[in-house]
All heavy atoms as an XYZ file, in Angstrom:
597
protein
N       0.930     -1.541    -23.058
C       2.163     -2.294    -23.117
C       1.844     -3.753    -23.371
O       1.069     -4.343    -22.625
C       2.926     -2.158    -21.801
C       3.477     -0.772    -21.572
S       4.541     -0.662    -20.129
C       3.324     -0.606    -18.828
N       2.426     -4.344    -24.370
C       2.188     -5.758    -24.637
C       2.800     -6.631    -23.544
O       3.775     -6.268    -22.928
C       2.857     -6.003    -25.982
C       3.744     -4.850    -26.218
C       3.284     -3.725    -25.350
N       2.180     -7.780    -23.334
C       2.647     -8.677    -22.290
C       2.488    -10.119    -22.738
O       1.551    -10.457    -23.449
C       1.840     -8.445    -21.016
O       2.203     -9.367    -20.031
N       3.429    -10.964    -22.311
C       3.360    -12.396    -22.605
C       2.610    -13.141    -21.510
O       2.491    -14.355    -21.560
C       4.777    -12.978    -22.727
C       5.523    -12.393    -23.907
O       4.861    -11.963    -24.875
O       6.766    -12.359    -23.861
N       2.105    -12.437    -20.527
C       1.425    -13.068    -19.396
C       0.033    -13.522    -19.789
O      -0.564    -13.039    -20.733
C       1.307    -12.085    -18.244
C       2.648    -11.654    -17.712
C       2.445    -10.703    -16.582
N       3.730    -10.104    -16.220
C       3.859     -9.109    -15.398
N       2.804     -8.576    -14.845
N       5.034     -8.624    -15.119
N      -0.482    -14.427    -18.982
C      -1.845    -14.907    -19.155
C      -2.822    -13.766    -18.863
O      -2.519    -12.893    -18.053
C      -2.108    -16.066    -18.190
C      -1.312    -17.314    -18.503
C      -1.735    -17.972    -19.796
O      -2.938    -18.040    -20.063
O      -0.849    -18.397    -20.542
N      -3.990    -13.791    -19.493
C      -4.990    -12.767    -19.167
C      -5.343    -12.831    -17.689
O      -5.368    -13.896    -17.085
C      -6.200    -13.144    -20.018
C      -5.689    -14.074    -21.053
C      -4.453    -14.720    -20.503
N      -5.622    -11.694    -17.098
C      -5.961    -11.660    -15.683
C      -7.010    -10.586    -15.433
O      -7.366     -9.836    -16.320
C      -4.732    -11.399    -14.827
C      -4.059    -10.093    -15.146
C      -2.803     -9.938    -14.326
N      -2.160     -8.693    -14.699
C      -1.618     -7.868    -13.862
N      -1.592     -8.140    -12.590
N      -1.065     -6.755    -14.273
N      -7.474    -10.542    -14.209
C      -8.465     -9.555    -13.816
C      -7.869     -8.152    -13.930
O      -6.667     -7.971    -13.736
C      -8.902     -9.800    -12.371
C      -9.673    -11.075    -12.173
C     -11.006    -11.059    -12.893
O     -11.732    -10.047    -12.783
O     -11.319    -12.045    -13.571
N      -8.707     -7.152    -14.216
C      -8.202     -5.783    -14.268
C      -7.675     -5.338    -12.903
O      -8.169     -5.776    -11.862
C      -9.429     -4.948    -14.632
C     -10.462     -5.903    -15.078
C     -10.116     -7.245    -14.529
N      -6.685     -4.486    -12.918
C      -6.136     -3.927    -11.691
C      -7.057     -2.803    -11.247
O      -7.518     -2.000    -12.052
C      -4.713     -3.375    -11.943
C      -4.191     -2.653    -10.718
C      -3.788     -4.501    -12.351
N      -7.340     -2.737     -9.976
C      -8.195     -1.679     -9.449
C      -7.360     -0.451     -9.139
O      -6.320     -0.534     -8.493
C      -8.904     -2.139     -8.191
C      -9.942     -3.149     -8.487
C     -10.975     -3.211     -7.391
N     -12.025     -4.096     -7.850
C     -12.495     -5.098     -7.147
N     -12.049     -5.320     -5.940
N     -13.439     -5.862     -7.631
N      -7.849      0.696     -9.586
C      -7.189      1.979     -9.366
C      -8.232      2.930     -8.804
O      -9.356      2.983     -9.308
C      -6.622      2.540    -10.687
C      -6.010      3.903    -10.481
C      -5.618      1.576    -11.293
N      -7.860      3.679     -7.774
C      -8.797      4.652     -7.202
C      -8.110      6.012     -7.140
O      -6.988      6.133     -6.640
C      -9.218      4.231     -5.806
C     -10.355      5.097     -5.273
C     -10.872      4.590     -3.964
N     -10.048      5.167     -2.900
C      -9.861      4.613     -1.717
N     -10.396      3.445     -1.444
N      -9.135      5.201     -0.812
N      -8.778      7.021     -7.642
C      -8.263      8.384     -7.605
C      -9.198      9.219     -6.752
O     -10.373      9.381     -7.078
C      -8.179      8.959     -9.020
C      -7.639     10.374     -9.144
C      -6.236     10.469     -8.558
C      -7.614     10.787    -10.603
N      -8.679      9.697     -5.630
C      -9.455     10.548     -4.733
C      -9.019     11.992     -4.956
O      -7.818     12.271     -5.076
C      -9.214     10.175     -3.270
C      -9.824      8.832     -2.919
O     -10.845      8.472     -3.529
O      -9.276      8.150     -2.040
N      -9.987     12.893     -5.005
C      -9.673     14.306     -5.197
C      -8.746     14.782     -4.079
O      -9.002     14.569     -2.904
C     -10.955     15.126     -5.187
C     -10.725     16.568     -5.545
C     -12.010     17.341     -5.678
O     -13.041     16.737     -6.020
O     -11.977     18.539     -5.423
N      -7.651     15.403     -4.460
C      -6.705     15.932     -3.487
C      -5.770     14.904     -2.892
O      -4.996     15.228     -2.004
N      -5.823     13.667     -3.357
C      -4.971     12.632     -2.779
C      -4.214     11.863     -3.836
O      -4.236     12.211     -5.012
N      -3.550     10.789     -3.444
C      -2.756      9.998     -4.371
C      -3.622      9.052     -5.218
O      -4.809      8.869     -4.954
C      -1.850      9.184     -3.446
C      -2.682      8.994     -2.225
C      -3.461     10.279     -2.078
N      -3.004      8.480     -6.197
C      -3.614      7.438     -7.013
C      -3.346      6.127     -6.283
O      -2.191      5.785     -6.017
C      -2.956      7.432     -8.392
C      -3.486      6.455     -9.417
C      -4.891      6.864     -9.837
C      -2.577      6.435    -10.622
N      -4.397      5.412     -5.914
C      -4.255      4.153     -5.183
C      -4.399      2.994     -6.151
O      -5.412      2.882     -6.843
C      -5.305      4.063     -4.075
C      -5.258      5.191     -3.049
C      -6.417      5.073     -2.075
C      -3.936      5.205     -2.311
N      -3.376      2.142     -6.211
C      -3.336      1.029     -7.155
C      -3.136     -0.266     -6.380
O      -2.240     -0.347     -5.541
C      -2.180      1.195     -8.171
C      -2.172      0.079     -9.187
C      -2.245      2.551     -8.853
N      -3.975     -1.273     -6.666
C      -3.781     -2.575     -6.020
C      -2.440     -3.140     -6.456
O      -2.103     -3.144     -7.635
C      -4.913     -3.525     -6.388
C      -6.209     -3.187     -5.693
C      -7.273     -4.238     -5.877
O      -7.021     -5.271     -6.522
O      -8.384     -4.020     -5.368
N      -1.653     -3.599     -5.495
C      -0.298     -4.066     -5.770
C      -0.218     -5.567     -5.888
O      -1.226     -6.248     -5.796
N       0.980     -6.056     -6.091
C       2.227     -5.321     -6.231
C       2.237     -4.490     -7.514
O       1.522     -4.788     -8.460
C       3.305     -6.398     -6.244
C       2.613     -7.647     -6.643
C       1.179     -7.503     -6.228
N       3.074     -3.431     -7.498
C       3.108     -2.469     -8.592
C       4.544     -2.230     -9.040
O       5.440     -2.118     -8.205
C       2.500     -1.126     -8.129
C       2.625     -0.063     -9.195
C       1.054     -1.306     -7.721
N       4.756     -2.141    -10.346
C       6.027     -1.697    -10.915
C       5.762     -0.400    -11.654
O       4.811     -0.307    -12.417
C       6.597     -2.713    -11.900
C       7.261     -3.884    -11.259
C       7.970     -4.776    -12.266
O       7.934     -4.479    -13.486
O       8.537     -5.767    -11.830
N       6.609      0.611    -11.421
C       6.467      1.904    -12.074
C       7.752      2.182    -12.839
O       8.844      2.090    -12.276
C       6.213      3.031    -11.044
C       6.150      4.386    -11.728
C       4.948      2.753    -10.251
N       7.630      2.514    -14.106
C       8.783      2.905    -14.909
C       8.913      4.414    -14.825
O       7.990      5.151    -15.157
C       8.620      2.468    -16.376
O       8.431      1.059    -16.412
C       9.848      2.838    -17.198
N      10.067      4.867    -14.355
C      10.330      6.285    -14.150
C      10.738      6.943    -15.470
O      11.098      6.250    -16.431
C      11.437      6.443    -13.099
C      11.118      5.789    -11.760
S       9.666      6.481    -10.966
C      10.300      8.073    -10.499
N      10.700      8.280    -15.532
C      11.070      8.976    -16.767
C      12.474      8.649    -17.269
O      12.718      8.664    -18.474
C      10.968     10.455    -16.389
C       9.976     10.496    -15.283
C      10.194      9.207    -14.518
N      13.395      8.311    -16.356
C      14.763      7.983    -16.780
C      14.921      6.521    -17.199
O      16.011      6.070    -17.519
C      15.768      8.323    -15.681
C      15.606      7.479    -14.425
O      14.718      6.602    -14.379
O      16.382      7.711    -13.476
N      13.820      5.765    -17.181
C      13.855      4.372    -17.612
C      14.043      3.362    -16.499
O      13.882      2.167    -16.722
N      14.376      3.810    -15.306
C      14.510      2.873    -14.188
C      13.133      2.397    -13.751
O      12.126      3.049    -13.988
C      15.230      3.524    -12.982
O      14.473      4.657    -12.548
C      16.645      3.935    -13.332
N      13.111      1.241    -13.110
C      11.862      0.676    -12.633
C      11.920      0.560    -11.120
O      12.929      0.112    -10.557
C      11.641     -0.727    -13.247
O      11.616     -0.596    -14.657
C      10.331     -1.330    -12.791
N      10.848      1.000    -10.464
C      10.732      0.852     -9.014
C       9.531     -0.030     -8.739
O       8.583     -0.062     -9.519
C      10.618      2.216     -8.292
C      11.903      2.988     -8.405
C       9.466      3.028     -8.823
N       9.578     -0.760     -7.632
C       8.536     -1.743     -7.341
C       8.058     -1.598     -5.903
O       8.835     -1.313     -5.002
C       9.101     -3.145     -7.565
C       8.094     -4.247     -7.380
C       8.694     -5.596     -7.771
N       7.783     -6.664     -7.472
C       6.881     -7.145     -8.314
N       6.777     -6.647     -9.525
N       6.089     -8.139     -7.969
N       6.765     -1.793     -5.717
C       6.169     -1.837     -4.386
C       5.466     -3.176     -4.241
O       4.702     -3.576     -5.114
C       5.149     -0.711     -4.200
O       4.455     -0.883     -2.983
N       5.715     -3.857     -3.140
C       5.082     -5.134     -2.847
C       3.838     -4.959     -1.977
O       3.204     -5.934     -1.613
C       6.075     -6.071     -2.147
C       7.288     -6.428     -2.989
C       6.924     -7.279     -4.204
O       5.892     -7.991     -4.164
O       7.673     -7.229     -5.184
N       3.505     -3.723     -1.642
C       2.346     -3.466     -0.787
C       1.066     -3.912     -1.479
O       0.993     -3.944     -2.697
C       2.267     -1.989     -0.448
C       3.469     -1.507      0.361
C       3.301     -0.069      0.705
N       2.133      0.101      1.542
C       2.155      0.490      2.803
N       3.302      0.767      3.383
N       1.040      0.621      3.484
N       0.032     -4.207     -0.698
C      -1.235     -4.639     -1.291
C      -1.944     -3.484     -1.984
O      -2.723     -3.687     -2.908
C      -2.143     -5.327     -0.263
C      -2.649     -4.430      0.822
C      -3.893     -3.834      0.703
C      -1.897     -4.189      1.946
C      -4.370     -3.002      1.698
C      -2.366     -3.366      2.950
C      -3.602     -2.771      2.825
N      -1.667     -2.238     -1.552
C      -2.138     -1.033     -2.245
C      -0.989     -0.044     -2.248
O      -0.438      0.279     -1.191
C      -3.374     -0.402     -1.562
C      -3.742      0.915     -2.233
C      -4.556     -1.347     -1.594
N      -0.619      0.430     -3.424
C       0.448      1.418     -3.548
C      -0.175      2.786     -3.778
O      -1.111      2.929     -4.567
C       1.364      1.070     -4.719
N       0.335      3.806     -3.074
C      -0.139      5.179     -3.228
C       0.855      5.918     -4.116
O       1.992      6.176     -3.716
C      -0.257      5.853     -1.870
N       0.428      6.250     -5.318
C       1.287      6.928     -6.282
C       0.975      8.420     -6.247
O      -0.175      8.837     -6.391
C       1.097      6.347     -7.689
C       1.485      4.867     -7.662
C       1.921      7.117     -8.711
C       1.263      4.135     -8.946
N       2.002      9.229     -6.075
C       1.851     10.670     -5.956
C       1.385     11.277     -7.272
O       1.926     10.975     -8.328
C       3.189     11.297     -5.561
S       3.144     13.097     -5.481
N       0.367     12.132     -7.191
C      -0.083     12.881     -8.369
C       0.062     14.386     -8.155
O      -0.120     15.156     -9.087
C      -1.538     12.530     -8.763
C      -1.630     11.097     -9.236
C      -2.503     12.795     -7.640
N       0.417     14.820     -6.927
C       0.565     16.253     -6.660
C       1.972     16.735     -6.983
O       2.211     17.926     -7.039
C       0.216     16.578     -5.206
S       1.463     16.111     -3.993
N       2.911     15.817     -7.166
C       4.307     16.093     -7.485
C       5.074     16.784     -6.358
O       6.125     17.368     -6.562
C       4.442     16.881     -8.782
C       3.844     16.152     -9.971
C       4.137     16.923    -11.209
N       4.512     16.206    -12.392
C       5.457     15.308    -12.595
N       6.182     14.879    -11.634
N       5.703     14.810    -13.774
N       4.560     16.737     -5.137
C       5.244     17.339     -3.986
C       6.037     16.315     -3.187
O       6.838     16.689     -2.335
C       4.229     18.008     -3.063
C       3.545     19.187     -3.691
C       2.563     19.816     -2.709
N       1.801     20.849     -3.358
C       0.479     20.911     -3.368
N      -0.231     19.994     -2.731
N      -0.147     21.884     -3.978
N       5.805     15.037     -3.434
C       6.425     13.976     -2.656
C       7.939     13.970     -2.827
O       8.461     14.144     -3.924
C       5.865     12.618     -3.084
O       6.538     11.582     -2.412
N       8.625     13.719     -1.723
C      10.087     13.568     -1.780
C      10.483     12.122     -2.033
O      11.664     11.815     -2.115
C      10.695     14.053     -0.469
C      10.536     15.544     -0.288
C      11.242     16.017      0.955
N      11.077     17.454      1.069
C      10.936     18.095      2.198
N      10.927     17.426      3.337
N      10.808     19.393      2.221
N       9.480     11.239     -2.114
C       9.749      9.818     -2.329
C       9.120      9.362     -3.643
O       8.572      8.266     -3.721
C       9.210      8.979     -1.154
O       7.799      9.194     -1.052
C       9.899      9.329      0.145
N       9.176     10.208     -4.666
C       8.568      9.892     -5.966
C       8.973      8.502     -6.442
O      10.110      8.121     -6.243
C       9.016     10.913     -7.025
C       8.402     12.260     -6.864
C       6.942     12.292     -7.272
O       6.458     11.467     -8.032
N       6.228     13.251     -6.748
N       8.090      7.726     -7.003
C       6.725      8.062     -7.375
C       5.719      7.837     -6.254
O       4.531      8.027     -6.440
C       6.449      7.119     -8.535
C       7.172      5.872     -8.156
C       8.447      6.379     -7.495
N       6.188      7.415     -5.070
C       5.282      7.067     -3.987
C       4.842      8.310     -3.226
O       5.600      9.258     -3.053
C       5.944      6.071     -3.036
C       6.666      4.984     -3.755
C       7.997      4.697     -3.668
C       6.122      4.053     -4.702
N       8.306      3.650     -4.495
C       7.174      3.232     -5.147
C       4.861      3.841     -5.217
C       7.001      2.217     -6.072
C       4.687      2.823     -6.155
C       5.743      2.022     -6.559
N       3.627      8.289     -2.741
C       3.068      9.396     -1.972
C       3.678      9.405     -0.574
O       3.785      8.366      0.068
C       1.551      9.242     -1.880
S       0.767     10.503     -0.867
N       4.082     10.591     -0.108
C       4.555     10.736      1.272
C       3.637     11.663      2.076
O       4.034     12.184      3.102
C       6.004     11.227      1.307
C       6.167     12.649      0.798
O       5.168     13.284      0.414
O       7.318     13.135      0.774
N       2.448     11.869      1.583
C       1.384     12.713      2.164
C       1.724     14.204      2.152
O       1.129     14.977      2.891
C       0.979     12.274      3.596
O       2.053     12.519      4.501
C       0.558     10.814      3.639
N       2.640     14.629      1.309
C       2.961     16.053      1.197
C       1.742     16.874      0.809
O       1.649     18.047      1.165
C       4.067     16.278      0.159
O       5.280     15.760      0.614
N       0.809     16.275      0.097
C      -0.390     17.000     -0.320
C      -1.200     17.470      0.883
O      -1.940     18.435      0.793
C      -1.263     16.131     -1.235
C      -1.750     14.874     -0.596
N      -0.984     13.725     -0.550
C      -2.896     14.591      0.045
C      -1.657     12.782      0.083
N      -2.824     13.276      0.463
N      -1.045     16.831      2.023
C      -1.800     17.206      3.224
C      -1.272     18.487      3.864
O      -1.970     19.151      4.607
C      -1.747     16.096      4.261
C      -2.467     14.864      3.841
C      -2.393     13.838      4.937
N      -2.936     12.570      4.487
C      -2.787     11.440      5.138
N      -2.107     11.415      6.266
N      -3.301     10.335      4.663
N      -0.012     18.827      3.613
C       0.610     19.985      4.250
C       0.265     21.301      3.565
O       0.643     22.354      4.040
C       2.121     19.799      4.287
C       2.547     18.703      5.246
C       4.028     18.682      5.463
N       4.766     18.112      4.346
C       5.033     16.835      4.191
N       4.578     15.958      5.060
N       5.737     16.416      3.181
N      -0.435     21.256      2.463
C      -0.824     22.469      1.755
C      -2.309     22.707      1.974
O      -3.105     21.780      1.928
C      -0.514     22.341      0.271
C       0.958     22.307      0.010
N       1.725     21.199      0.261
C       1.793     23.247     -0.447
C       2.972     21.462     -0.044
N       3.049     22.701     -0.484
N      -2.666     23.959      2.186
C      -4.075     24.252      2.450
C      -4.897     23.988      1.206
O      -4.453     24.194      0.083
C      -4.246     25.705      2.887
O      -3.822     26.560      1.865
N      -6.093     23.528      1.433
C      -7.007     23.233      0.343
C      -7.943     24.417      0.145
O      -8.329     25.097      1.095
C      -7.828     21.987      0.648
C      -6.965     20.760      0.733
C      -7.799     19.554      0.991
N      -6.930     18.394      1.127
C      -7.358     17.192      1.336
N      -8.636     16.953      1.443
N      -6.517     16.188      1.445
N      -8.328     24.647     -1.068
C      -9.284     25.699     -1.368
C     -10.659     25.188     -0.972
O     -11.086     24.126     -1.399
C      -9.257     26.058     -2.868
C     -10.317     27.102     -3.172
C      -7.873     26.528     -3.261
N     -11.347     25.930     -0.149
C     -12.665     25.511      0.322
C     -13.736     26.281     -0.428
O     -13.584     27.456     -0.729
C     -12.809     25.775      1.805
C     -11.883     24.909      2.610
C     -12.113     25.129      4.073
N     -11.139     24.325      4.816
C     -11.136     24.212      6.109
N     -12.042     24.817      6.814
N     -10.235     23.481      6.700
N     -14.827     25.616     -0.684
C     -15.961     26.269     -1.336
C     -16.571     27.272     -0.362
O     -16.600     27.043      0.836
C     -17.005     25.236     -1.750
N     -17.035     28.377     -0.903
C     -17.653     29.405     -0.067
C     -18.923     28.853      0.563
O     -19.732     28.225     -0.101
C     -17.961     30.639     -0.889
N     -19.089     29.078      1.826
C     -20.273     28.625      2.520
C     -21.389     29.636      2.344
O     -21.155     30.838      2.384
C     -19.948     28.481      4.021
O     -21.133     28.286      4.748
N     -22.609     29.173      2.133
C     -23.719     30.113      1.978
C     -23.979     30.893      3.263
O     -24.631     31.910      3.263
C     -24.917     29.222      1.619
C     -24.537     27.859      2.030
C     -23.033     27.792      2.007
N     -23.420     30.419      4.395
C     -23.626     31.067      5.681
C     -22.453     31.962      6.054
O     -22.431     32.533      7.140
C     -23.838     30.026      6.779
C     -24.971     29.107      6.468
N     -26.293     29.510      6.475
C     -24.990     27.802      6.108
C     -27.063     28.492      6.131
N     -26.286     27.446      5.911
N     -21.465     32.088      5.175
C     -20.299     32.915      5.480
C     -20.664     34.392      5.442
O     -21.514     34.798      4.667
C     -19.188     32.631      4.474
N     -20.023     35.203      6.298
C     -20.341     36.642      6.307
C     -19.913     37.342      5.041
O     -19.132     36.969      4.303
C     -19.574     37.177      7.515
C     -18.634     36.120      7.948
C     -19.045     34.858      7.290
């Protein structure tokens, strides 16, 4: 997206397996319907599992679903 703003440092984004996308804030997100939502938090958690009831923000719904675990070599 083009911007008229001065050049600045890159925004830090962290993606953890099984969790939300963490973006250094403040953050503006443009939704599919064209509306814009904003978070003033220093780190915004953006949902990537699509289970959140507070889209686009993570509400930790991903934690309520069981995770597939790797088979242990010591399992019967």
